[in-house]
C-alpha positions, 0 to 999 in steps of 0.5 A, spaced: 245 195 817 250 195 812 258 195 813 261 201 814 267 199 810 262 197 804 259 204 804 265 207 804 268 203 798 262 203 794 259 210 796 257 212 789 253 205 788 250 207 795 248 214 792 245 211 786 241 205 790 238 211 794 236 214 788 233 208 785 229 207 792 226 214 791 231 217 797 235 223 797 242 221 798 244 228 801 239 227 806 240 220 808 248 220 808 248 227 810 256 229 812 258 221 812 264 223 808 267 228 812 265 224 819 268 218 816 275 222 814 275 225 821 274 218 825 279 215 821 284 221 822 283 221 830 284 213 830 290 214 826 293 220 830 291 216 837 295 210 834 301 214 832 301 217 839 301 211 843 307 208 839 311 214 840 308 214 848 311 207 848 317 209 845 318 214 850 316 209 856 322 205 854 326 211 854 324 213 861 326 206 863 333 207 860 334 214 863 332 212 870 337 206 869 343 210 868 341 215 873 339 221 868 333 226 869 327 223 866 322 228 869 321 232 862 320 226 858 315 223 863 311 230 863 311 229 855 308 222 856 303 225 861 301 230 856 300 225 850 296 220 855 291 226 855 291 227 847 290 220 846 284 220 851 281 226 847 282 223 840 279 216 842 273 220 845 273 224 839 273 217 835 267 214 839 263 221 837 264 220 830 263 212 831 256 214 834 254 219 828 256 214 823 252 209 826 246 214 826 247 215 818 248 207 817 242 205 820 238 209 816 241 206 809 236 201 806 239 194 804 242 194 797 237 191 792 238 185 788 240 186 781 234 182 778 229 188 782 226 192 777 228 200 778 222 204 779 218 209 782 212 206 785 207 200 785 206 202 778 213 199 776 212 193 780 213 187 775 208 181 775 211 174 774 205 169 774 198 169 776 194 163 779 186 162 778 182 167 776 177 172 780 170 169 781 164 172 777 158 173 781 151 174 778 149 179 784 153 185 787 157 182 792 157 185 799 164 188 803 167 183 808 165 187 814 157 187 812 158 179 811 161 178 817 156 182 821 150 179 818 153 172 820 155 174 827 162 172 826 165 179 826 164 185 831 168 191 829 163 195 834 164 192 840 172 192 838 172 199 838 168 199 845 174 195 848 180 198 844 178 203 839 178 203 832 182 198 827 181 192 832 176 186 831 172 181 835 171 174 832 165 170 834 164 163 834 165 160 827 169 167 825 174 165 831 174 158 829 176 160 822 182 164 824 184 158 828 183 153 823 187 157 818 193 158 822 193 150 824 192 148 817 198 153 814 202 151 820 201 143 819 202 144 811 209 148 812 211 143 818 209 136 815 210 138 807 215 143 806 220 142 812 219 148 816 220 148 824 215 151 828 217 156 833 212 160 838 216 166 840 215 172 845 210 178 842 214 183 846 222 184 843 227 189 845 230 195 841 236 191 839 231 186 835 227 191 832 234 194 830 236 187 827 230 187 822 230 194 820 224 196 824 228 201 828 229 207 827 225 208 821 219 205 823 218 207 830 212 211 829 209 205 826 210 200 832 207 200 839 213 201 844 212 199 851 216 202 856 219 197 861 223 200 867 229 203 864 229 200 857 223 199 852 220 193 849 216 193 843 210 189 841 212 185 834 209 188 828 211 181 825 213 174 827 219 176 822 222 180 828 223 175 833 224 169 829 230 173 825 233 175 831 233 168 834 240 167 831 242 174 832 250 175 834 251 168 833 255 164 827 251 158 824 255 152 821 254 152 814 252 145 814 246 147 818 243 151 812 238 152 810 234 153 817 227 154 815 222 156 821 215 158 821 211 162 826 204 164 828 203 170 832 199 176 833 202 182 830 201 189 832 202 196 828 200 203 829 199 204 822 201 211 823 202 213 816 195 210 813 190 215 816 184 215 812 186 209 808 182 202 808 178 205 815 173 200 814 173 192 815 179 188 817 185 191 812 189 195 816 188 193 823 192 195 829 192 187 831 192 181 826 194 174 826 199 172 821 203 165 819 210 167 818 216 164 814 223 165 815 229 162 812 237 162 814 241 160 808 248 161 805 248 167 801 250 163 794 243 160 795 239 165 798 235 167 792 234 160 790 231 159 797 227 165 797 223 162 790 222 156 794 219 160 800 215 163 795 212 157 792 211 154 799 206 160 800 203 159 794 201 152 795 197 155 801 193 159 797 192 154 791 190 149 797 185 154 799 183 155 792 184 163 792 187 166 786 193 170 786 198 174 783 206 173 784 209 180 783 216 183 784 216 189 787 221 195 784 226 198 788 222 204 790 217 199 793 221 194 797 221 194 804 227 197 808 231 191 809 229 187 803 234 186 797 228 183 793 221 182 795 
């Protein structure tokens, strides 16, 4: 979440950023200016009254010491206390309204991110390898998997419904082997530390990485007593939140972490898309890379992380493209992807 003072001091830039992201500033910011002014006025008035009440309290002590009647001044301080409480309550309400606005403002894109309206404006940076050419018509992966007896979507639907998969034999072995291969390369060759985090996280963790409140409908909520837990949509959520509300010594940075977890997504906005196979699943497994870095070197570390991921594909002999996403296509919490 962007800092309140930063948004206030850079409101025109924030509005421009929202337009570049394809968002309507009026819808996102709502009555930010008015509420922010009201909040500051309430705080200022409360502080002014507190100072006056302190002055009168000293005056009352002097009046009592000299035998004067202080009842009128005492009544005045009591009235001030009520006014201060009302102003502080109002300021808290304004704080809540401002927080509701701030959590819906996405991160500010880096200056190197291309301005665009959608995926067609993404910029290809480089590519490696070339798509294989076949002298026959290749079958889709769901047909190959079924014929080999390693992918079973029908029984998965019986167990859980659509958008789930059961892997048999070599399919399950391949999934496990790929995860082990990636983790071994990242930990033994790239200097990452492996982490095995919980698959359920609290709402504070989901807010910490920007999944809440915007993407609540795309996540699986698990009511747990008086609080909600959430199935992780990506290992990025628990791993990034490992150091939430902590101050890290600069000498420890960068901290490079990798984690293999199941990921759970409701795919609420993808009805009718990629309904065949294992492209848009409610549950899938993924190896995640996360770095904690100094702001001055963060984009350098992003490039290193990207190259670390590329090396996995190169070792597997899989062709790929590296693309910089435009402003309208990057994720809510991302400054660059």
